[in-house]
C-alpha positions in Angstrom: -21.6 -24.3 8.5 -24.2 -21.5 8.9 -24.8 -18.3 10.8 -26.4 -20.1 13.7 -23.1 -19.9 15.5 -24.0 -16.2 16.1 -27.3 -14.6 17.2 -26.9 -11.4 15.2 -30.2 -9.9 16.4 -29.1 -10.3 20.0 -25.7 -8.8 19.1 -27.3 -5.8 17.5 -29.8 -5.4 20.3 -26.9 -5.1 22.8 -25.5 -2.0 21.0 -26.6 1.0 23.0 -25.5 4.6 23.3 -24.5 5.8 26.8 -26.9 8.8 26.6 -30.6 9.4 26.6 -30.3 12.3 24.2 -28.0 11.2 21.4 -26.9 13.6 18.7 -27.6 13.0 15.0 -23.9 12.1 14.5 -24.1 9.5 17.4 -27.2 8.0 15.9 -25.5 7.7 12.5 -22.5 6.1 14.0 -24.7 3.6 15.8 -26.5 2.7 12.6 -23.2 2.3 10.8 -21.9 0.0 13.6 -25.0 -2.1 13.4 -24.8 -2.4 9.7 -21.1 -3.5 9.9 -22.0 -6.1 12.5 -24.4 -7.8 10.1 -23.3 -10.3 7.4 -22.7 -8.3 4.2 -25.7 -8.6 1.8 -25.1 -5.7 -0.5 -23.9 -5.4 -4.1 -20.4 -6.4 -4.8 -19.6 -3.1 -6.4 -17.5 -0.1 -5.3 -16.2 3.1 -6.9 -12.7 1.9 -6.6 -13.3 -1.3 -8.6 -12.8 -0.3 -12.2 -13.1 -3.8 -13.7 -16.0 -6.2 -13.9 -16.4 -8.4 -10.8 -15.6 -11.6 -12.7 -12.6 -10.2 -14.6 -9.5 -12.4 -14.2 -7.5 -9.2 -13.4 -9.0 -6.5 -11.3 -8.1 -2.9 -12.0 -8.7 -0.6 -9.0 -8.0 3.0 -8.2 -4.8 3.9 -6.3 -5.4 7.4 -5.2 -5.1 10.6 -7.2 -2.6 9.2 -9.6 -5.2 6.9 -11.1 -6.6 8.5 -14.2 -7.7 7.8 -17.8 -5.3 8.3 -20.6 -6.3 7.7 -24.2 -9.3 5.9 -23.0 -7.4 3.5 -20.7 -7.0 3.6 -16.9 -3.4 4.1 -15.9 -1.5 3.9 -12.6 -4.0 1.5 -11.1 -3.6 -1.0 -8.2 -4.2 -4.4 -9.8 -5.0 -7.9 -8.6 -4.3 -10.9 -10.9 -6.7 -13.7 -10.0 -5.5 -16.0 -12.8 -2.6 -17.3 -10.8 -0.9 -20.6 -11.6 -1.7 -23.4 -9.2 -0.1 -26.9 -8.8 -0.8 -29.6 -11.3 -1.1 -27.2 -14.2 -4.3 -25.7 -12.9 -5.3 -22.0 -12.5 -7.3 -20.2 -9.8 -9.8 -19.1 -12.5 -10.5 -22.6 -13.6 -14.1 -23.7 -13.2 -12.9 -26.3 -10.6 -11.9 -23.5 -8.3 -14.8 -21.2 -8.8 -15.8 -21.4 -5.1 -12.3 -20.7 -3.8 -11.9 -17.8 -6.3 -15.2 -16.2 -5.3 -14.2 -16.5 -1.6 -11.0 -14.7 -2.3 -12.7 -11.9 -4.3 -15.2 -11.3 -1.5 -12.5 -11.3 1.2 -10.5 -8.8 -0.9 -13.6 -6.6 -1.4 -14.7 -6.7 2.2 -11.3 -5.8 3.5 -10.9 -2.9 1.2 -14.4 -1.7 2.1 -13.4 -1.6 5.8 -15.4 -4.5 7.1 -12.5 -6.1 8.9 -11.1 -3.3 11.0 -13.8 -0.7 10.8 -12.0 1.5 8.3 -10.6 1.0 4.8 -6.9 0.0 4.7 -4.2 1.7 2.8 -3.6 0.6 -0.8 -0.2 -0.9 0.2 -1.9 -3.0 3.0 -4.6 -4.1 0.7 -2.1 -5.3 -1.9 -0.1 -7.1 0.7 -3.3 -8.8 2.0 -4.1 -10.0 -1.6 -0.6 -11.3 -2.1 -0.7 -13.3 1.1 -4.2 -14.6 0.4 -3.2 -15.9 -3.0 -0.1 -17.6 -1.4 -2.5 -19.3 1.1 -4.6 -20.6 -1.8 -1.5 -22.0 -3.4 -0.6 -23.8 -0.2 -4.2 -25.1 0.3 -4.1 -26.6 -3.2 -0.7 -28.3 -2.4 -2.5 -29.7 0.7 -5.5 -30.8 -1.4 -5.9 -34.2 0.1 -6.4 -32.7 3.5 -8.4 -29.5 2.8 -10.1 -30.0 -0.6 -10.2 -26.2 -1.4 -12.0 -26.8 -4.7 -15.0 -28.0 -2.7 -14.8 -26.4 0.7 -12.7 -23.3 -0.1 -10.8 -22.2 3.1 -13.3 -23.7 5.6 -11.4 -26.8 6.5 -8.2 -25.1 7.7 -7.5 -26.4 11.2 -5.2 -25.7 14.1 -2.6 -28.3 13.1 -2.5 -26.9 9.6 -2.2 -23.4 10.9 0.8 -24.3 13.1 2.4 -26.2 10.3 1.9 -23.4 7.8 3.3 -20.6 10.0 6.3 -22.7 11.1 7.1 -23.5 7.4 6.9 -19.8 6.6 9.2 -19.0 9.5 11.9 -21.4 8.2 11.5 -20.9 4.5 9.2 -18.0 3.6 6.2 -18.7 1.3 8.6 -19.9 -1.4 9.9 -22.6 0.9 6.3 -23.4 2.1 5.4 -24.0 -1.6 8.4 -26.1 -2.1 9.5 -24.2 -5.2 13.1 -25.4 -5.1 12.2 -29.0 -4.9 9.4 -28.7 -7.5 11.6 -26.9 -10.0 14.4 -29.4 -9.6 12.1 -32.3 -9.9 10.5 -30.9 -13.1 13.9 -30.1 -14.6 15.3 -33.5 -13.7 12.3 -35.3 -15.2 12.6 -33.3 -18.4 16.3 -34.1 -18.8 16.5 -37.7 -17.6 13.0 -38.9 -18.2 12.7 -40.3 -14.7 11.8 -39.0 -11.2 14.5 -37.0 -9.4 16.3 -39.0 -6.7 15.6 -38.0 -3.1 19.3 -37.6 -2.3 19.6 -34.9 -5.0 16.6 -33.0 -3.6 18.2 -33.3 -0.1 21.3 -31.4 -1.4 19.8 -29.1 -4.0 22.8 -26.9 -4.3 25.4 -29.6 -4.6 24.6 -31.9 -7.5 27.4 -34.1 -9.0 29.4 -32.4 -11.8 28.4 -34.9 -14.4 24.7 -34.5 -13.6 25.0 -30.7 -13.8 26.7 -31.0 -17.2 23.9 -33.2 -18.5 21.4 -30.6 -17.4 23.5 -27.8 -19.0 23.7 -29.7 -22.3 19.9 -30.3 -22.3 19.2 -26.6 -21.6 21.5 -25.5 -24.5 19.9 -28.0 -26.9 16.3 -27.1 -25.9 16.6 -23.3 -25.6 16.3 -23.6 -21.9 18.1 -20.3 -21.2 16.5 -16.9 -21.4 17.5 -14.8 -24.4 18.3 -11.1 -24.7 15.5 -9.0 -26.3 16.1 -8.7 -30.0 18.9 -11.3 -30.1 16.7 -14.0 -31.6 17.9 -17.4 -30.4 21.6 -16.8 -30.8 22.8 -15.1 -27.7 21.3 -16.2 -24.4 21.9 -14.5 -21.0 23.1 -17.7 -19.3 20.1 -17.6 -16.9 17.9 -20.7 -16.8 14.5 -19.6 -18.2 12.0 -19.0 -15.5 9.2 -19.4 -18.0 10.5 -23.0 -18.7 10.7 -23.7 -14.9 7.3 -22.3 -14.3 5.9 -24.6 -17.0 7.8 -27.7 -15.6 6.8 -27.0 -12.0 3.4 -25.5 -12.6 4.4 -22.3 -10.7 3.7 -18.6 -11.3 6.7 -17.3 -13.2 7.0 -14.0 -11.1 7.3 -16.1 -7.9 10.5 -17.6 -9.3 12.3 -14.4 -10.3 13.0 -13.1 -6.7 13.5 -16.4 -5.0 17.1 -16.0 -3.7 17.6 -19.6 -2.6 16.3 -20.9 -6.0 18.6 -18.6 -7.8 21.6 -19.9 -5.8 20.6 -23.5 -6.5 20.2 -22.9 -10.3 23.6 -21.2 -10.5 25.3 -24.7 -10.9 23.5 -24.9 -14.3 24.5 -21.3 -15.3 28.3 -21.4 -16.2 28.1 -18.1 -18.0 27.1 -16.3 -14.7 29.8 -18.0 -12.6 31.5 -15.8 -10.0 34.0 -16.7 -7.4 31.8 -15.6 -4.5 28.8 -13.6 -5.5 25.4 -14.5 -6.8 25.4 -11.9 -9.6 22.5 -10.9 -11.7 22.2 -11.9 -15.4 21.5 -8.3 -16.4 23.5 -5.7 -14.6 23.2 -2.1 -15.6 25.9 -0.8 -13.2 29.6 -1.1 -13.4 29.9 -3.4 -10.4 27.4 -5.5 -8.4 25.7 -3.5 -5.6 26.6 -3.9 -2.0 23.3 -5.8 -1.5 24.4 -8.6 -3.8 24.6 -11.7 -1.6 27.3 -14.3 -1.7 26.3 -17.6 -3.1 26.5 -19.2 0.4 24.3 -16.5 1.9 21.7 -17.0 -0.8 21.8 -20.8 -0.6 21.0 -20.8 3.1 18.3 -18.0 3.1 15.6 -18.6 5.6 12.3 -17.1 6.5 11.9 -14.1 8.8 9.7 -12.7 11.5 8.2 -10.2 9.1 7.1 -13.1 6.8 5.3 -14.7 9.8 3.8 -11.4 10.8 2.4 -10.7 7.3 0.9 -14.2 7.0 -0.6 -14.0 10.5 -2.1 -10.6 9.7 -3.8 -12.0 6.6 -5.1 -14.9 8.6 -6.4 -12.6 11.4 -8.3 -10.5 8.8 -9.8 -13.6 7.3 -11.1 -14.7 10.7 -12.4 -11.2 11.4 -14.5 -11.5 8.1 -15.9 -14.9 9.1 -19.4 -13.6 9.7 -19.7 -12.5 6.1 -18.8 -16.0 4.6 -19.3 -18.5 7.4 -19.8 -21.4 5.0 -16.4 -20.8 3.2 -14.1 -19.7 6.0 -12.7 -21.6 9.1 -14.6 -20.9 12.3 -12.5 -18.5 14.5 -13.5 -20.4 17.7 -11.7 -23.5 16.4 -8.4 -21.8 15.8 -5.8 -20.3 18.2 -3.9 -17.9 15.9 -1.7 -16.3 18.7 -0.5 -19.7 19.8 0.4 -20.7 16.3 2.3 -17.4 15.7 4.2 -17.8 19.0 5.4 -21.3 18.0 6.5 -20.0 14.6 8.4 -16.8 15.5 10.7 -18.8 17.7 12.0 -20.5 14.5 12.3 -17.4 12.4 15.5 -15.4 12.0 15.7 -11.6 12.6 14.9 -9.5 9.6 17.8 -8.2 7.5 18.9 -4.8 8.4 18.9 -1.9 5.9 22.6 -1.6 5.2 24.2 1.3 7.0 26.2 3.5 4.5 29.8 3.8 5.8 30.2 7.4 7.1 33.1 8.2 4.7 31.2 6.7 1.8 28.1 8.8 2.5 30.2 12.0 2.9 32.1 11.4 -0.4 28.8 10.9 -2.2 27.3 14.0 -0.5 30.4 16.1 -1.5 30.1 15.1 -5.2 26.3 15.7 -5.1 26.8 19.2 -3.7 29.3 19.9 -6.4 26.8 19.0 -9.1 24.1 21.2 -7.6 26.3 24.2 -6.8 28.7 24.3 -9.7 26.8 22.7 -12.6 23.1 22.6 -11.8 21.9 26.0 -13.0 24.1 25.9 -16.1 23.1 22.4 -17.0 19.4 23.0 -16.7 19.6 26.2 -18.8 21.7 24.5 -21.5 19.5 21.4 -21.6 16.4 23.5 -22.0 18.1 25.5 -24.8 18.9 22.4 -26.7 15.5 20.8 -26.3 13.8 24.1 -27.3 15.6 24.1 -30.6 15.0 20.4 -31.2 11.3 20.9 -30.4 11.1 23.8 -32.9 12.7 21.7 -35.7 10.4 18.7 -34.9 7.4 21.0 -35.1 8.4 22.2 -38.6 9.4 18.8 -39.9 7.2 17.0 -42.5 8.8 13.6 -41.7 6.6 10.8 -40.6 8.7 10.5 -37.4 9.9 14.1 -36.9 11.8 13.5 -33.6 13.8 10.6 -35.2 14.7 12.8 -38.1 15.7 15.7 -35.9 17.9 13.4 -33.6 19.6 11.8 -36.6 20.2 14.9 -38.8 19.7 18.2 -36.8 21.1 17.3 -33.4 24.9 17.6 -34.2 24.4 21.0 -35.7 22.3 22.3 -32.8 24.9 21.1 -30.3 27.8 22.7 -32.2 26.0 26.0 -32.7 24.6 26.5 -29.2 27.2 28.1 -26.9 28.0 26.0 -23.9 27.8 27.8 -20.5 31.2 28.7 -19.0 30.5 26.7 -15.8 30.2 23.5 -17.9 33.3 24.4 -20.0 35.4 24.9 -16.9 34.3 21.6 -15.5 35.6 19.9 -18.7 32.2 18.9 -20.2 32.1 18.7 -24.0 28.7 17.6 -25.3 28.6 16.2 -28.8 25.8 13.8 -28.3 22.4 13.9 -26.5 21.5 10.2 -25.7 23.6 7.2 -24.7 25.8 6.0 -27.6 24.7 2.7 -29.3 28.2 1.3 -28.8 27.2 -0.1 -25.4 28.1 0.7 -21.9 31.4 2.4 -21.3 31.9 3.6 -17.7 35.3 5.2 -18.4 33.6 7.3 -21.1 30.7 8.1 -18.8 33.2 9.6 -16.3 35.3 11.4 -18.8 32.8 12.5 -21.4 29.2 11.9 -20.6 26.6 12.8 -23.2 24.2 15.7 -22.4 21.3 13.4 -21.3 23.7 11.3 -19.3 24.9 14.4 -17.5 21.3 15.3 -16.8 20.7 11.8 -15.3 23.8 12.1 -13.2 22.6 15.5 -12.0 19.1 14.1 -11.1 20.9 11.4 -9.1 22.9 14.1 -7.3 19.7 16.0 -6.6 18.1 12.9 -5.1 21.2 12.5 -2.8 21.0 16.1 -1.7 17.3 15.7 -0.9 17.4 12.3 0.8 20.6 12.9 2.8 19.4 16.3 4.1 15.8 15.3 4.9 15.0 11.7 5.8 12.4 10.4 3.4 11.0 7.2 2.0 11.4 6.2 -1.7 7.8 7.0 -2.7 7.8 10.3 -0.8 10.8 11.6 -2.9 9.6 10.1 -6.2 6.1 11.7 -5.7 7.2 15.2 -4.6 4.9 17.7 -6.1 6.3 20.6 -8.2 5.2 23.0 -5.5 6.7 21.3 -2.5 8.8 24.2 -1.2 7.5 26.4 1.6 9.4 29.5 2.6 9.1 31.3 5.9 9.2 35.1 6.4 12.7 34.7 7.7 13.8 33.1 4.4 14.0 29.5 5.7 12.9 26.6 3.5 10.6 23.7 4.4 9.7 20.7 2.3 6.1 19.5 2.1 5.6 15.9 1.0 3.4 12.8 1.4 3.8 10.7 4.6 3.8 7.2 3.2 3.1 5.4 6.5 0.2 7.7 7.4 -2.4 6.6 4.8 -6.2 6.4 5.1 -7.7 4.4 2.3 -6.3 6.0 -0.8 -5.3 9.3 0.8 -1.9 10.1 2.3 -1.3 12.6 5.0 1.0 15.6 4.1 3.9 16.5 6.3 2.9 20.2 6.4 6.5 21.0 5.9 9.8 19.9 7.4 13.0 22.1 7.5 15.6 21.6 4.8 19.0 23.4 4.1 19.2 26.2 1.6 21.2 23.9 -0.7 18.4 21.4 -0.9 16.0 24.1 -1.7 18.3 25.3 -4.5 18.4 21.8 -6.0 14.6 21.6 -5.9 14.3 25.0 -7.5 16.6 23.9 -10.3 14.6 20.8 -11.0 11.3 22.8 -10.9 12.7 25.1 -13.5 13.5 22.0 -15.7 10.0 20.8 -15.1 8.4 24.0 -16.2 10.5 24.2 -19.3 10.2 20.6 -20.5 6.4 20.3 -19.8 5.8 23.5 -21.8 8.0 22.3 -24.7 6.4 18.8 -24.8 2.9 20.3 -24.5 2.1 18.1 -21.5 -1.6 17.6 -20.9 -1.3 15.0 -18.2 -1.7 17.0 -15.0 -0.4 14.1 -12.9 3.0 14.1 -14.7 3.1 17.9 -15.0 2.6 18.6 -11.4 5.3 16.2 -10.1 8.6 17.7 -9.3 10.6 15.2 -11.3 9.5 15.7 -15.0 12.2 14.3 -17.3 12.4 13.3 -21.0 12.0 9.8 -22.2 15.1 8.9 -24.2 13.2 6.0 -25.8 10.7 8.4 -27.2 12.1 11.9 -27.4 9.5 14.7 -27.1 7.6 12.9 -24.4 8.0 12.6 -20.6 9.2 9.5 -18.7 7.1 8.2 -15.8 9.2 8.8 -12.7 8.9 6.4 -9.7 11.2 5.0 -7.1 12.8 2.6 -9.7 13.6 5.6 -12.0 15.3 7.5 -9.2 17.3 4.3 -8.4 18.6 4.2 -12.0 19.7 7.9 -11.7 21.4 7.1 -8.4 23.2 4.2 -10.0 24.5 6.5 -12.8 25.6 9.1 -10.3 27.4 6.5 -8.2 29.2 5.0 -11.2 30.2 8.5 -12.3 31.7 9.2 -8.8 33.5 5.8 -9.1 34.3 4.8 -5.6 36.4 1.6 -5.4 34.5 -1.8 -4.9 34.9 -3.9 -1.8 36.8 -7.2 -1.5 34.0 -9.1 -3.3 33.9 -6.6 -6.2 30.8 -4.8 -4.9 30.2 -1.0 -5.1 28.0 0.9 -2.8 25.0 2.2 -4.8 22.9 4.6 -2.8 19.2 4.0 -2.1 16.8 6.5 -0.6 15.8 4.3 2.4 19.6 3.8 3.2 20.1 7.6 3.2 17.1 8.0 5.5 18.7 5.6 7.9 22.1 7.3 7.5 20.6 10.7 8.5 18.6 9.4 11.5 21.4 7.3 13.0 24.0 10.0 12.6 21.7 12.5 14.1 21.0 10.2 17.1 24.7 9.3 17.3 25.7 13.0 17.6 22.8 14.2 19.8 21.9 11.0 21.7 18.6 11.1 23.5 18.3 14.8 23.5 17.4 14.8 19.8 15.0 11.8 19.8 11.9 13.9 19.6 13.3 16.1 16.9 14.4 13.1 14.9 11.0 11.5 15.3 9.3 14.6 14.1 11.4 15.2 11.0 11.2 11.5 10.0 7.4 11.6 10.1 6.9 9.1 12.9 3.7 9.4 14.9 5.5 8.8 18.2 9.1 8.7 19.5 8.8 5.0 20.4 8.4 4.2 16.7 11.7 5.9 15.9 13.4 4.2 18.8 12.3 0.8 17.7 13.8 1.6 14.3 17.0 2.7 15.9 17.2 -0.4 18.1 16.7 -2.6 15.1 19.0 -0.8 12.7 21.8 0.5 14.9 25.1 -1.0 13.6 27.3 -3.2 15.7 24.8 -3.8 18.4 26.1 -0.9 20.5 22.7 0.5 21.5 23.2 -0.9 25.0 26.3 1.2 25.5 24.4 4.4 24.5 21.5 3.5 26.8 23.9 3.0 29.7 25.4 6.4 29.1 22.0 8.0 29.2 21.0 6.1 32.3 24.3 7.2 34.0 23.3 10.8 33.4 19.8 10.3 34.7 21.2 8.5 37.8 23.7 11.3 38.5 20.9 13.9 38.4 18.6 11.8 40.5 21.3 11.3 43.1 21.4 15.0 43.7 17.7 15.8 43.4 15.9 12.6 44.4 13.1 13.8 42.0 11.7 12.3 38.8 9.9 14.6 36.4 6.2 14.3 37.0 7.0 11.0 38.7 7.3 9.6 35.1 9.7 6.7 35.8 9.7 4.4 38.8 12.3 2.4 37.0 14.9 5.1 37.6 14.3 5.0 41.3 14.4 1.2 41.3 17.7 1.1 39.4 19.2 3.8 41.7 18.3 1.6 44.8 19.8 -1.5 43.1 23.1 0.3 42.6 23.2 1.6 46.1 22.5 -1.9 47.5 25.3 -3.4 45.3 27.8 -1.0 47.0 26.1 -0.9 50.4 26.0 2.9 50.5 23.3 5.6 50.8 24.4 7.9 47.9 26.3 7.5 44.7 28.8 10.2 45.7 30.1 7.7 48.2 31.3 5.4 45.4 34.0 6.1 42.8 32.3 7.2 39.6 34.2 4.7 37.5 32.9 1.8 39.6 29.2 2.5 39.8 29.2 3.6 36.1 30.8 0.3 35.1 28.1 -1.6 37.0 25.4 0.4 35.2 27.0 -0.5 31.8 27.1 -4.1 32.8 23.4 -4.1 33.8 22.4 -2.5 30.5 24.1 -5.3 28.6 21.4 -7.8 29.8 19.1 -6.7 32.6 17.9 -3.2 31.7 16.9 -1.2 28.6 15.5 2.3 27.9 12.0 2.8 26.6 11.6 6.4 25.3 8.0 7.5 24.8 6.0 10.7 24.3 3.3 12.3 26.4 0.9 15.1 25.5 1.0 18.0 28.0 -2.0 20.1 29.0 -1.2 22.7 26.4 -1.3 20.1 23.6 2.5 19.7 23.1 4.4 16.5 23.1 7.2 15.9 25.6 9.9 13.2 25.4 10.2 10.9 28.4 12.7 8.2 28.9 11.7 5.2 31.0 14.1 2.6 32.4 12.7 -0.9 32.1 14.0 -4.2 33.5 14.5 -7.1 31.1 16.1 -7.5 27.7 15.2 -5.2 24.9 13.1 -6.5 22.0 14.5 -5.8 18.6 12.8 -5.8 15.3 9.5 -4.7 16.9 8.3 -2.3 14.3 8.8 -1.6 10.6 10.0 1.9 9.6 
């Protein structure tokens, strides 16, 4: 293959400006467009690439958080090219040098903006790389057909494209790679010294009891289970070692850890983790499994989703868009019909799982407890914690011990706690602090609720603050975790606004700011308390890392007192877990407790707002949620609304619109022909000339029935002459499409 498929000179010559007197900016844009249309022949270097081009693991910048610390780059966005491939090979092996170089160049060109005319967000780039490496794995599995070691990706054909996407639709990438079958085959071969029978692979989750026991005995005898850190080889977790499976099946270990169906299949060899109904985790930090813990049957029959197909097809589309830069190593776009392959695949895929909707009473109970922590305990707890840490810091500074903080925690802490007066608000609440960190006696949730240590109380409090922020201002995980210390804005009238990143509005490595969204005074008070904690602790610890110091959440590291802990979405989840266990709501019939998550609280706010205000609040909800247009929010509501009752709400709105139109015969700016068409259909049904000639109950029942199957609403925004956006609601014929957009 070569570039003779395209006459680039003819293409470039056809690019003209629609003016005889172009500006300098227009000329620069034309030059840039012409350069982008040519095959790339520049250096494979960029400011964002911090590693050598041939490094097995790329370190790249990830926005302002990427910085050097002690001579090392931290908070980078990385790509591991040294992935495990079938037959105990690796992508960095000499045999796959051409395939590896193709992948590196595709990754580089995409991030440089050569695919879509602009650099992608870091999240999109990372997703592209993950999907690309999965494609490489599949191509190697299909080696006899595509020979990727010789021809890289160039032999991918239409039949393979269809087969690939259909496999992803029914089993995700894990199913496409045959991970369950490969792991079981490798394990059976190791135990019985013979190939695994086909009938066992056909029913992977239902092996005979005697066969399962033989596998269990072999795993026990050969250290085939994972072991707890620091336990030596005496106390295993009961979980089949994913490192062992990765070695037996020649699979990347990380790909085995979150494969739900594989976890369900392996549970028959994990008697220590047996549960009547749930697929529980081997390491559980909470009192109960969370509400997202699947039953074993749900996990066993997990399938692919439309999102899986969309992500894979996006990666393939980008590869085809970059064809001109590597025509000898990529499949020719003119030989592939990607839209047709996608269409055949999505018919097989299931709908994406919904973000669980927090039951209203559960959300209100958690909010009530969170407000109590902020209002009654927050100020006193922050002041007392800073007073204790200040004294410990002073003693550590004057200590001559080799490890001063360890000496202070072991010998000085009890005296400091006993001699420092505890605020009255904490005394009245029943808190008695005799320890700082979590006791070494292990987890005791009854003790956590009755007598938390000082640092546990702080963690519960931070969980409460997260609830007060996320339930009062809909946000995404990373937006809350990365709130800057100076995120509060105050108007002249004394009202508070919260300024944060907008995670879904990202250009290259830069995120757009909200510019401020309104929040209640109680949320502002919680943020002020945490900011006071930040100022005090960062000064006590002598923090010189500006990235950590200027984030709102700056908290001590209990594993290394005197230093700060890196706070991200995972950290906030652990504080939310501790808060929920402290509140102690009862578990469900399967033994699961509802542990709050920020994205669930975002959904809770938006759906309750929509439920209470209906279509009158759509534009306000869209604005406060940070959506670019109201149709983005409505797609989210359609997908996530519990119980499938969205048709009933749409019918109620349509009934109001019809009643108004019946009296005025006017649509605003002629915005919706669908309203007039629906109006005429109702009149024809009853053979009348006006709705007031039909009993309300009858024509409204007809509209409700029509909105079950034949009609749906399509809210959208228009920009008026004065630059403001106005909400419009169109009535469309045909069934609604759910799951159209991601939040």
